[in-house]
FIGU-569786 format. One record per residue: y, x, z negated of N, C-alpha, C, O, CB in turn; residue in one letter; residue number from 1. Coordinates in steps of 0.02 Angstrom, whole numbers, plus 32768, in hexadecimal, padded with zeros to 4 digits. Each point is the difference from the previous one (the first is absolute). Glycine has a CB too. Example, Ala and Ser with C-alpha at 12.3 -4.5 7.8 and 13.67 -1.06 7.14 Angstrom:
BEGIN
+------+------+------+------+------+------+------+------+------+------+------+------+------+------+------+------+-----+
|   nY |   nX |   nZ |  caY |  caX |  caZ |   cY |   cX |   cZ |   oY |   oX |   oZ |  cbY |  cbX |  cbZ | rest |  nr |
+------+------+------+------+------+------+------+------+------+------+------+------+------+------+------+------+-----+
| 7EE4 | 8294 | 7E7A | 803B | 7FD3 | 8000 | 803C | 802D | 8000 | 7FFF | 8034 | 7FDF | 7FC6 | 7F6D | 7FE3 |    A |   1 |
| 8070 | 804D | 8062 | 803B | 802A | 7FFD | 8037 | 7FD9 | 7FDB | 8037 | 8019 | 7FF8 | 7FA9 | 8022 | 8074 |    S |   2 |
+------+------+------+------+------+------+------+------+------+------+------+------+------+------+------+------+-----+
This chain:
BEGIN
+------+------+------+------+------+------+------+------+------+------+------+------+------+------+------+------+-----+
|   nY |   nX |   nZ |  caY |  caX |  caZ |   cY |   cX |   cZ |   oY |   oX |   oZ |  cbY |  cbX |  cbZ | rest |  nr |
+------+------+------+------+------+------+------+------+------+------+------+------+------+------+------+------+-----+
| 7C3D | 7F36 | 80EB | 804A | 7FDE | 7FE4 | 801F | 7FE9 | 8013 | 8015 | 800C | 8038 | 7FF4 | 801E | 7FA2 |    M |   1 |
| 800A | 7FAF | 8007 | 803E | 7FBE | 800C | 8048 | 8010 | 7FEB | 800C | 8030 | 7FDC | 7F9A | 7F78 | 8008 |    N |   2 |
| 8081 | 8036 | 8030 | 8057 | 8002 | 7FD3 | 800F | 7FF8 | 7FCE | 8030 | 801F | 7FEB | 7FF0 | 7FC2 | 8051 |    S |   3 |
| 7FBE | 7FF3 | 7F9A | 7FFD | 7FD0 | 7FD2 | 7FEC | 8050 | 7FCB | 8020 | 8029 | 7FDF | 7FB3 | 7F37 | 8067 |    N |   4 |
| 7FEC | 8094 | 7FCA | 7FBD | 8055 | 7FDB | 8047 | 8045 | 7FF7 | 8016 | 8017 | 7FCC | 7F41 | 7FD4 | 80AA |    K |   5 |
| 80BE | 8028 | 7FD8 | 802E | 8031 | 7FF1 | 8035 | 8000 | 7FE4 | 801D | 8031 | 7FE9 | 7FBD | 7FE5 | 8058 |    T |   6 |
| 8035 | 7FB7 | 7FBD | 8059 | 7FEB | 7FD1 | 7FD4 | 800B | 7FBB | 801F | 802B | 7FE0 | 8041 | 7F58 | 8070 |    R |   7 |
| 7F77 | 806F | 7F95 | 7FEB | 7FED | 7FCB | 7FF2 | 8032 | 7FDF | 8015 | 800E | 7FC7 | 7FCE | 7F9B | 805D |    E |   8 |
| 7FF7 | 8077 | 7FFF | 7FCC | 805D | 7FE8 | 8058 | 8034 | 8006 | 8006 | 8030 | 7FDB | 7F40 | 7FC9 | 808E |    K |   9 |
| 80E0 | 7FFC | 7FB5 | 8047 | 802B | 7FF7 | 8020 | 800C | 7FCC | 801E | 8031 | 7FEA | 7FF3 | 7FAD | 8066 |    F |  10 |
| 7FDA | 7FBF | 7F90 | 804A | 7FFA | 7FC1 | 7FEA | 8014 | 7FDE | 801A | 8028 | 7FD9 | 801F | 7F88 | 8027 |    L |  11 |
| 7F69 | 8034 | 8001 | 7FE1 | 8034 | 7FBB | 7FFE | 8032 | 8000 | 8005 | 801B | 7FC9 | 7FC5 | 7FB4 | 8020 |    E |  12 |
| 802D | 8062 | 8057 | 8016 | 8031 | 7FF2 | 8022 | 8021 | 7FC6 | 7FF0 | 801A | 7FCB | 8002 | 7FC5 | 8091 |    F |  13 |
| 805E | 8011 | 7FD7 | 802C | 8019 | 7FE7 | 8020 | 7FE4 | 7FAF | 8028 | 8015 | 7FD7 | 7FE1 | 8005 | 80AF |    F |  14 |
| 7FC7 | 7FA9 | 7F81 | 801A | 7FF7 | 7FA3 | 7FD3 | 8030 | 7FCA | 8017 | 8009 | 7FC8 | 8003 | 7F67 | 804C |    R |  15 |
| 7FB3 | 80A9 | 7FFB | 7FE2 | 8010 | 7FEC | 800D | 806E | 7FF7 | 7FDD | 8027 | 7FE1 | 7FE7 | 7F3F | 804B |    S |  16 |
| 807E | 80A7 | 7FFF | 8008 | 801F | 7FF6 | 8051 | 801B | 7FDA | 8023 | 8032 | 8001 | 7F6F | 7FBD | 804F |    K |  17 |
| 806F | 7FC3 | 7F8C | 805E | 7FDF | 7FCF | 8032 | 7FEA | 8039 | 803D | 7FFF | 7FF4 | 7FCD | 8069 | 7F9D |    G |  18 |
| 7FE1 | 7F8A | 80A2 | 8031 | 7FC4 | 8028 | 7FF3 | 7FC0 | 7FFB | 7FD3 | 7FD8 | 800C | 803C | 806B | 8040 |    H |  19 |
| 803A | 7FC2 | 7F95 | 800F | 7FB6 | 7FF1 | 8012 | 7FDA | 8061 | 8020 | 8011 | 8032 | 8028 | 8015 | 7F28 |    E |  20 |
| 7F84 | 7F95 | 808E | 7FFC | 7FD6 | 803A | 8032 | 7FD6 | 800C | 8011 | 7FD7 | 7FD6 | 7F8A | 802E | 801E |    I |  21 |
| 808B | 8003 | 8053 | 8039 | 7FC4 | 7FDE | 7FFF | 7FE4 | 8057 | 7FEF | 8022 | 8031 | 807A | 8020 | 7F49 |    V |  22 |
| 7FB0 | 7F71 | 8084 | 7FE0 | 7FE1 | 8020 | 802F | 8006 | 8055 | 803C | 800F | 7FF9 | 7F8A | 7FA5 | 7F88 |    P |  23 |
| 802A | 8045 | 80B0 | 802A | 8008 | 8042 | 8052 | 7FDB | 7FF8 | 800A | 7FC5 | 7FF4 | 7F74 | 8035 | 8058 |    S |  24 |
| 80AA | 802F | 7FBD | 8054 | 7FE0 | 8013 | 7FEF | 7FE2 | 802B | 7FD5 | 8011 | 8029 | 807D | 8039 | 7FC4 |    A |  25 |
| 7FDD | 7F66 | 8011 | 800F | 7FD9 | 802A | 800F | 802F | 8067 | 8022 | 8031 | 8011 | 8016 | 7F7B | 7F5A |    P |  26 |
| 7FAC | 8038 | 80AE | 801E | 802B | 805D | 803C | 7FFA | 8007 | 8016 | 8032 | 801D | 7F95 | 7FB0 | 802C |    M |  27 |
| 8090 | 7FE4 | 7FA2 | 8019 | 7FF5 | 8018 | 8055 | 8018 | 7FCD | 8017 | 7FD5 | 7FDB | 7F74 | 7FD9 | 8070 |    V |  28 |
| 8092 | 8088 | 7FB8 | 8027 | 8017 | 7FE0 | 803D | 7FF0 | 7FFC | 8023 | 800D | 8032 | 7F9B | 802F | 7FD9 |    V |  29 |
| 806A | 7F9B | 7FAD | 802B | 7FE4 | 7FD4 | 8022 | 804E | 7FED | 8025 | 8004 | 8031 | 7F91 | 7F7D | 7FA1 |    K |  30 |
| 8051 | 80A2 | 8019 | 8031 | 8014 | 8000 | 801F | 8062 | 7FF3 | 8025 | 8024 | 7FDF | 7FCB | 7F49 | 8005 |    N |  31 |
| 7FE0 | 8091 | 8054 | 8014 | 804C | 802F | 801D | 7FE8 | 804B | 7FDB | 7FE7 | 802B | 7FB4 | 806A | 7F9C |    D |  32 |
| 80A0 | 7FB7 | 803E | 802B | 7FFA | 8061 | 7FEE | 803C | 8012 | 801A | 8016 | 7FCD | 805F | 7FA9 | 8031 |    P |  33 |
| 7F77 | 8063 | 8014 | 7FE1 | 8029 | 8032 | 7FB9 | 7FF4 | 800A | 7FE8 | 802D | 8023 | 8069 | 8023 | 7FC4 |    T |  34 |
| 7F6C | 7F69 | 7FFB | 7FDA | 8012 | 8004 | 7FEF | 7FB0 | 800E | 8018 | 7FDA | 7FD6 | 7FE7 | 80A6 | 7FF0 |    L |  35 |
| 7FD9 | 7F60 | 8072 | 8018 | 7F9B | 8011 | 7FA7 | 7FF7 | 7FEA | 7FEE | 7FC5 | 7FFC | 808D | 801A | 809B |    M |  36 |
| 7F4B | 8058 | 7F5A | 7FCF | 7FF1 | 7FFC | 7FC1 | 8037 | 7FCA | 8019 | 802E | 7FDF | 8020 | 7F91 | 809D |    F |  37 |
| 7F9F | 803C | 7F82 | 7FFF | 802A | 7FD0 | 7FBB | 8034 | 8043 | 7FC7 | 7FF1 | 8013 | 8065 | 7FB0 | 7F48 |    I |  38 |
| 7FFA | 808F | 80B2 | 7FBD | 801A | 802D | 7FE2 | 804D | 7FFC | 7FEA | 8024 | 802D | 8048 | 7F88 | 8025 |    N |  39 |
| 7FD6 | 8062 | 7F59 | 7FD5 | 802F | 8001 | 7FED | 7FDF | 7F9B | 8015 | 7FD0 | 7FE1 | 8027 | 80B0 | 809F |    S |  40 |
| 7F91 | 7FBA | 7F6A | 7FD8 | 7FF6 | 7FC7 | 8035 | 8015 | 7FB4 | 8005 | 7FEB | 7FC6 | 7F7B | 8033 | 8093 |    G |  41 |
| 80A7 | 8024 | 7FDB | 8040 | 801B | 7FB8 | 8027 | 7FD3 | 801E | 8037 | 801C | 7FF7 | 7FCD | 8070 | 7FE0 |    M |  42 |
| 8007 | 7F45 | 8044 | 8056 | 7FD7 | 8004 | 800C | 7FD4 | 7FCC | 802D | 7FD6 | 7FFF | 7FD7 | 8023 | 807A |    A |  43 |
| 7FC9 | 8013 | 7F53 | 8028 | 7FBB | 7FBF | 8012 | 803D | 7FE2 | 803C | 8008 | 7FF4 | 7F78 | 7F71 | 7FEA |    P |  44 |
| 802B | 80AF | 8014 | 8019 | 8043 | 7FC9 | 8038 | 8035 | 8014 | 800B | 803A | 7FEC | 7F79 | 7FC4 | 7FF1 |    F |  45 |
| 80A1 | 7FD5 | 805A | 802C | 8032 | 8016 | 8031 | 801F | 7FCE | 800A | 803A | 7FF0 | 7FE7 | 7F8E | 8076 |    K |  46 |
| 8038 | 7FE3 | 7F7F | 8022 | 8016 | 7FC3 | 7FE5 | 804B | 7FBB | 802C | 8020 | 7FE3 | 7FEF | 7F4A | 8040 |    D |  47 |
| 7FB8 | 809D | 7FD5 | 7FDA | 802B | 7FEA | 800C | 804E | 8028 | 801D | 8035 | 7FF3 | 7F95 | 7F5D | 7FEB |    I |  48 |
| 8029 | 8053 | 8053 | 8007 | 8049 | 800F | 806D | 8019 | 8011 | 8021 | 8033 | 8002 | 7F30 | 7FBF | 8047 |    F |  49 |
| 80B3 | 7FF8 | 7FBA | 8055 | 8000 | 8005 | 801E | 8011 | 7FB7 | 8037 | 8017 | 7FF0 | 7FCC | 7F84 | 8072 |    L |  50 |
| 7FDE | 805B | 7F88 | 8009 | 8002 | 7FA0 | 803A | 7FBE | 7FF3 | 8029 | 8009 | 7FD3 | 7FCD | 809E | 8013 |    G |  51 |
| 800B | 7F1F | 803C | 8023 | 7FC7 | 7FE7 | 7FEA | 7FD7 | 7FE0 | 8022 | 7FD0 | 7FEC | 800B | 803C | 8056 |    N |  52 |
| 7F90 | 7FFC | 7FB0 | 7FE0 | 7FEA | 7FB9 | 7FD4 | 8019 | 7FE8 | 7FE2 | 802A | 8022 | 8036 | 7F88 | 7FF0 |    S |  53 |
| 7FD1 | 8042 | 7FB0 | 7FD9 | 8039 | 7FBD | 7FB2 | 7FE3 | 8033 | 7FEF | 7FD5 | 8029 | 8069 | 8025 | 7F23 |    P |  54 |
| 7F94 | 8031 | 8095 | 7FB4 | 8011 | 8004 | 7FC0 | 7FCA | 7FEC | 7FD7 | 801B | 7FDB | 8063 | 8056 | 8008 |    I |  55 |
| 7FB9 | 7F58 | 802C | 7FDE | 7FE6 | 7FBD | 7FC3 | 802B | 7FF9 | 7FF3 | 801E | 7FCB | 8034 | 7F63 | 803D |    R |  56 |
| 7FBB | 8082 | 8022 | 7FAB | 801A | 8002 | 8004 | 803B | 801D | 801A | 7FFF | 8038 | 7FA8 | 7F98 | 7FD9 |    Y |  57 |
| 802A | 80A6 | 7FD5 | 7FFD | 8033 | 801D | 7FB4 | 800D | 802D | 7FE7 | 8031 | 801C | 8075 | 7FF1 | 7F83 |    P |  58 |
| 7F96 | 7FAE | 805B | 7FC1 | 7FF9 | 8042 | 800D | 7FB5 | 8021 | 802C | 7FDC | 7FE7 | 7F66 | 8072 | 7FD4 |    R |  59 |
| 8059 | 7FA5 | 8064 | 8006 | 7FBC | 8048 | 7FC0 | 8005 | 801D | 7FED | 803B | 8004 | 8095 | 7FCF | 802A |    V |  60 |
| 7F49 | 7FBE | 7FF0 | 7FE6 | 7FF7 | 8040 | 7FF8 | 7FC4 | 8008 | 7FE1 | 7FE3 | 7FD4 | 7FF1 | 8078 | 8032 |    A |  61 |
| 8044 | 7F83 | 802E | 8022 | 7FD9 | 8030 | 7FDA | 7FDC | 8046 | 7FE0 | 801E | 802B | 8078 | 8034 | 7FA4 |    D |  62 |
| 7FB3 | 7F76 | 802D | 7FD9 | 7FF3 | 8053 | 803F | 7FCE | 8016 | 8008 | 7FC4 | 7FF4 | 7F55 | 803C | 7FF8 |    T |  63 |
| 80D0 | 8036 | 803D | 8036 | 7FD8 | 8006 | 7FF3 | 7FCB | 805B | 7FE2 | 8015 | 8032 | 8077 | 805F | 7F6C |    Q |  64 |
| 7FC0 | 7F57 | 805C | 800F | 7FDF | 8038 | 802E | 8018 | 8038 | 8031 | 7FDB | 8006 | 7FB7 | 7FD8 | 7FAD |    K |  65 |
| 8017 | 8082 | 8079 | 802B | 8014 | 802E | 8013 | 7FE4 | 803C | 7FCF | 8007 | 8024 | 800E | 8042 | 7FAD |    C |  66 |
| 805C | 7F94 | 8058 | 8023 | 7FED | 802A | 8028 | 8022 | 803A | 803B | 800E | 7FF3 | 7FBA | 7FB6 | 7FB4 |    L |  67 |
| 7FEF | 804E | 80A4 | 802F | 8047 | 801F | 7FF1 | 7FDC | 8043 | 7FCF | 8000 | 8024 | 801F | 8089 | 7F8E |    R |  68 |
| 8056 | 7F55 | 8050 | 8013 | 8002 | 8045 | 8032 | 8018 | 8020 | 7FFF | 7FFC | 803D | 7FD1 | 7FC0 | 7FB5 |    V |  69 |
| 806C | 8063 | 7FED | 8026 | 8029 | 8021 | 801D | 8041 | 7FD3 | 7FEF | 800E | 7FC7 | 8027 | 7F86 | 8081 |    S |  70 |
| 8010 | 8088 | 7FD9 | 8011 | 8043 | 7FCB | 7FD1 | 8052 | 802C | 7FE7 | 800E | 8037 | 8016 | 7F86 | 7F33 |    G |  71 |
| 800E | 8089 | 805D | 7FDF | 802E | 800E | 7FAB | 7FF7 | 7FFD | 7FE8 | 8028 | 8028 | 8088 | 800F | 7FB3 |    K |  72 |
| 7F54 | 7F9E | 7FFF | 7FEA | 7FFB | 7FFB | 7FF3 | 7FCD | 800E | 7FEE | 7FDC | 7FD2 | 801D | 806C | 8009 |    H |  73 |
| 7FF9 | 7F8F | 8085 | 7FF0 | 7FD6 | 8007 | 7FC8 | 8020 | 804A | 8001 | 8025 | 8030 | 8073 | 7F89 | 7F83 |    N |  74 |
| 7F5E | 801F | 8025 | 7FC6 | 7FEC | 8028 | 7FDB | 7FCA | 8025 | 7FCA | 7FF9 | 801C | 803D | 8046 | 7FA5 |    D |  75 |
| 8039 | 7F99 | 802F | 7FFC | 7FC4 | 803A | 7FF0 | 800D | 8053 | 7FEB | 7FE3 | 8032 | 806F | 7FEE | 7F7B |    L |  76 |
| 7FC2 | 807A | 8039 | 7FE7 | 8010 | 8071 | 7FD2 | 8007 | 7FF5 | 7FE4 | 7FF6 | 8036 | 805F | 8047 | 8014 |    E |  77 |
| 7F85 | 7FD4 | 7F81 | 7FC9 | 800D | 8010 | 7FC6 | 7FC0 | 7FF7 | 7FCB | 7FFD | 801E | 8065 | 807D | 7FC8 |    E |  78 |
| 7FE3 | 7F5E | 7FF3 | 7FC1 | 7FD5 | 7FF4 | 7FE9 | 7FCA | 8048 | 8021 | 7FE1 | 802A | 800A | 8022 | 7F43 |    V |  79 |
| 7F84 | 8008 | 8085 | 7FFE | 7FEA | 8050 | 7FEC | 8031 | 802F | 7FE4 | 7FF4 | 8035 | 8072 | 7FC4 | 7FB7 |    G |  80 |
| 7FC0 | 808F | 7FF7 | 7FEB | 8033 | 8030 | 7FC6 | 801F | 7FE1 | 7FDB | 800F | 802F | 8096 | 8007 | 8002 |    V |  81 |
| 7F7A | 7FF7 | 7FA6 | 7FD0 | 8020 | 7FE1 | 7FF4 | 7FC7 | 7FAF | 802E | 7FDF | 7FEA | 7FFB | 80B3 | 805D |    D |  82 |
| 7FA8 | 7F6F | 7FA4 | 7FD2 | 7FEB | 7FD6 | 801D | 801C | 7FAC | 7FE4 | 7FEC | 7FCD | 7FB5 | 8019 | 80A6 |    T |  83 |
| 8090 | 801D | 7F8D | 8027 | 8003 | 7FAA | 804C | 7FF7 | 8016 | 800F | 8037 | 7FE9 | 7F99 | 802D | 7FCB |    Y |  84 |
| 806F | 7F93 | 8056 | 8058 | 8003 | 8003 | 800C | 7F96 | 7FF2 | 7FEB | 7FD6 | 8028 | 802F | 80C1 | 805C |    H |  85 |
| 8001 | 7F5C | 7F4F | 800C | 7FC7 | 7FE4 | 8043 | 7FEE | 7FEF | 8022 | 8033 | 8009 | 7F78 | 7FDB | 7FD7 |    H |  86 |
| 808C | 7FC0 | 800C | 8032 | 7FFD | 7FE0 | 8006 | 7FF2 | 7FC2 | 802A | 800F | 7FD6 | 7FEC | 7FE2 | 8080 |    T |  87 |
| 7FB2 | 7FEB | 7FA9 | 8015 | 7FF3 | 7FA3 | 7FB0 | 802D | 7FF2 | 7FD4 | 8001 | 802C | 8080 | 7F59 | 7FB5 |    M |  88 |
| 7FA6 | 80C1 | 7FE8 | 7FCA | 803B | 7FE9 | 8008 | 8001 | 7FBA | 8034 | 7FEE | 7FE6 | 7FD0 | 8060 | 807D |    F |  89 |
| 7FBF | 7FCC | 7F74 | 8008 | 801B | 7FC4 | 7FF0 | 8048 | 7FF4 | 7FD7 | 8023 | 801F | 8018 | 7F70 | 7FC6 |    E |  90 |
| 8037 | 807D | 7FE8 | 800C | 804D | 7FFA | 7FE9 | 7FFF | 7FC6 | 8014 | 7FD6 | 7FD7 | 804A | 804E | 806A |    M |  91 |
| 7F63 | 801B | 7FAD | 7FFA | 7FFF | 7FC1 | 802D | 8041 | 7FD7 | 8027 | 801C | 8027 | 7F61 | 7FA3 | 7FF8 |    L |  92 |
| 8078 | 8054 | 7FB3 | 8041 | 8029 | 7FF2 | 7FE5 | 800D | 7FC1 | 7FEA | 7FD2 | 7FDE | 8080 | 7FFD | 8063 |    G |  93 |
| 7F96 | 8076 | 7FA9 | 8000 | 802A | 7FB7 | 802C | 802B | 7FFC | 8002 | 8034 | 8021 | 7F98 | 7FC6 | 7FD1 |    N |  94 |
| 809E | 7FED | 7FD6 | 804D | 8027 | 7FF6 | 7FF6 | 8030 | 7FC6 | 7FCD | 8003 | 7FDE | 8083 | 7F94 | 8046 |    W |  95 |
| 7FD2 | 8081 | 7FD6 | 800E | 8036 | 7FD2 | 8046 | 800C | 7FF0 | 8023 | 801F | 8028 | 7F7D | 800F | 8000 |    S |  96 |
| 807D | 7FB5 | 7F8F | 804F | 801A | 8009 | 800B | 8037 | 7FD6 | 801C | 7FF6 | 7FCA | 8012 | 7F9C | 804D |    F |  97 |
| 7FC2 | 80A5 | 7FF8 | 8011 | 8040 | 7FCD | 7FC3 | 8010 | 7FD0 | 8005 | 8020 | 7FCC | 807D | 7FBE | 8030 |    G |  98 |
| 7F41 | 8006 | 801E | 7FC0 | 8003 | 7FBB | 7FD3 | 8030 | 803F | 7FDF | 8029 | 7FE0 | 801A | 7F3B | 7FB9 |    D |  99 |
| 7FFF | 80A2 | 809B | 7FD5 | 8037 | 8014 | 8000 | 7FFE | 804B | 8012 | 7FCA | 8018 | 7FA6 | 8032 | 7F7E |    Y | 100 |
| 8036 | 803A | 8097 | 802A | 800D | 8030 | 7F9F | 8018 | 803A | 7FC3 | 7FF6 | 7FF9 | 80EE | 803E | 7FAE |    F | 101 |
| 7F6E | 7FE3 | 807B | 7FC9 | 8025 | 8034 | 7FCB | 800E | 7FF4 | 7FD7 | 7FFE | 802D | 806A | 8029 | 7FF5 |    K | 102 |
| 7FAB | 7FEC | 7F9D | 7FA1 | 803A | 7FF7 | 7FDE | 7FA3 | 7FF6 | 7FD5 | 7FE4 | 8021 | 803A | 80D5 | 7F6C |    K | 103 |
| 8022 | 7F27 | 802E | 7FD6 | 7FBA | 7FF8 | 8000 | 7FD5 | 8037 | 7FCD | 7FDD | 8000 | 804B | 8023 | 7F92 |    E | 104 |
| 8021 | 7FEF | 80B3 | 7FFB | 7FCA | 801C | 7FC8 | 801D | 803B | 7FDC | 7FD9 | 8020 | 80A6 | 7FEA | 7FBB |    A | 105 |
| 7F7D | 8097 | 802D | 7FCD | 7FFC | 8047 | 7FBE | 7FF1 | 7FCF | 7FDD | 7FD0 | 8011 | 805D | 8098 | 805E |    I | 106 |
| 7FB6 | 7FB6 | 7F62 | 7FB5 | 8001 | 7FD5 | 7FFF | 7FA4 | 8004 | 7FE0 | 7FE9 | 8030 | 8025 | 80A3 | 7F60 |    E | 107 |
| 8016 | 7F4A | 8049 | 8008 | 7F99 | 7FEA | 7FE1 | 7FF1 | 805C | 7FCD | 7FDE | 8006 | 80DB | 7FFF | 7F85 |    W | 108 |
| 7F73 | 803A | 80A8 | 7FFF | 7FF9 | 8056 | 7FBB | 7FF0 | 7FF8 | 7FE4 | 7FCA | 8009 | 8077 | 8090 | 8038 |    S | 109 |
| 7F85 | 7FF3 | 7FA8 | 7FB4 | 802E | 802B | 7FD6 | 7FD2 | 7FD6 | 7FD0 | 7FE3 | 8019 | 8045 | 80B7 | 8001 |    W | 110 |
| 7FFF | 7F5F | 7F99 | 7FD5 | 7FE3 | 7FD6 | 7FDF | 7FB7 | 8027 | 7FC5 | 7FF1 | 8008 | 8087 | 804B | 7F8A |    E | 111 |
| 7FFD | 7F97 | 8087 | 7FF3 | 7FD2 | 7FF0 | 7FF1 | 7FEB | 806F | 7FF7 | 7FC5 | 800F | 8058 | 802D | 7F43 |    L | 112 |
| 7FB0 | 803C | 80DF | 7FF1 | 7FE9 | 802E | 7F91 | 800A | 7FFB | 7FD2 | 7FD6 | 8002 | 80D4 | 8048 | 803F |    L | 113 |
| 7F5B | 803A | 7FB8 | 7FC8 | 7FF4 | 7FE2 | 7FD9 | 7FEF | 7FD4 | 7FC5 | 7FFB | 8011 | 8058 | 8027 | 801D |    V | 114 |
| 7FF2 | 7FD3 | 7F99 | 7FD9 | 7FFB | 7FCC | 7FF4 | 7FAA | 7FF9 | 7FCE | 7FE3 | 7FED | 8061 | 809A | 7FD9 |    G | 115 |
| 8016 | 7F66 | 8053 | 7FF3 | 7FAA | 7FD1 | 7FF0 | 7FD6 | 8057 | 7FD7 | 7FD2 | 8009 | 80A8 | 8028 | 7F61 |    V | 116 |
| 7FB3 | 802A | 80D1 | 7FF6 | 7FE4 | 8050 | 7FBF | 8020 | 8009 | 7FE3 | 7FE1 | 802D | 809C | 8018 | 800B |    Y | 117 |
| 7F5A | 8039 | 7FB1 | 7FB5 | 8021 | 801A | 8018 | 8006 | 8057 | 7FDF | 7FE1 | 802A | 7FB3 | 7FD5 | 7F6E |    K | 118 |
| 80AB | 8077 | 807D | 800B | 800D | 803C | 7FFA | 8043 | 800A | 802C | 8024 | 7FE7 | 8011 | 7F82 | 8023 |    I | 119 |
| 7F79 | 8083 | 8028 | 7FFB | 8038 | 8001 | 803B | 8037 | 7FFE | 802F | 7FFC | 8027 | 7F77 | 7FD0 | 8007 |    D | 120 |
| 8056 | 8057 | 7FB1 | 801C | 802F | 7FE3 | 8029 | 803D | 8072 | 8033 | 8016 | 801B | 7F4B | 7FD9 | 7F28 |    P | 121 |
| 8043 | 800B | 80C7 | 7FF6 | 8016 | 804E | 803B | 7FEA | 801C | 802A | 8026 | 8019 | 7F5C | 7FD0 | 7FF5 |    D | 122 |
| 807F | 7FBE | 7FEF | 802B | 7FCE | 8044 | 804D | 8014 | 7FE3 | 802F | 8003 | 8027 | 7F72 | 7F76 | 7FF4 |    R | 123 |
| 8067 | 8093 | 7FAA | 803E | 800C | 7FEF | 802E | 8031 | 800B | 8038 | 7FFB | 7FE8 | 7F9A | 7FD2 | 7FE2 |    L | 124 |
+------+------+------+------+------+------+------+------+------+------+------+------+------+------+------+------+-----+
């Protein structure tokens, strides 16, 4: 399965679970002096997690473009050393803002991996 199909199936799956699909936030951060670039899937939702912004949707799914070139999650040192570290990547995310917790998250992750992506459960 290619990356476009993986992304499409991810978003379709979480849409079917009642998630609002939101677009990727810009990678360059404008209103957060603590972050130059979006470096994780949760970064665009930082103000919601901190209680500084209202929750527009209790369930959200996205594919966030991320850039890691320094700091705690500095992948720059690993680029070229292996086949899976990159400075820019897309992070698939499903988010619950006070709506569901571990039980549903784990069940849905399993359903996505085994039921949708057809990964052999013995390999997980």
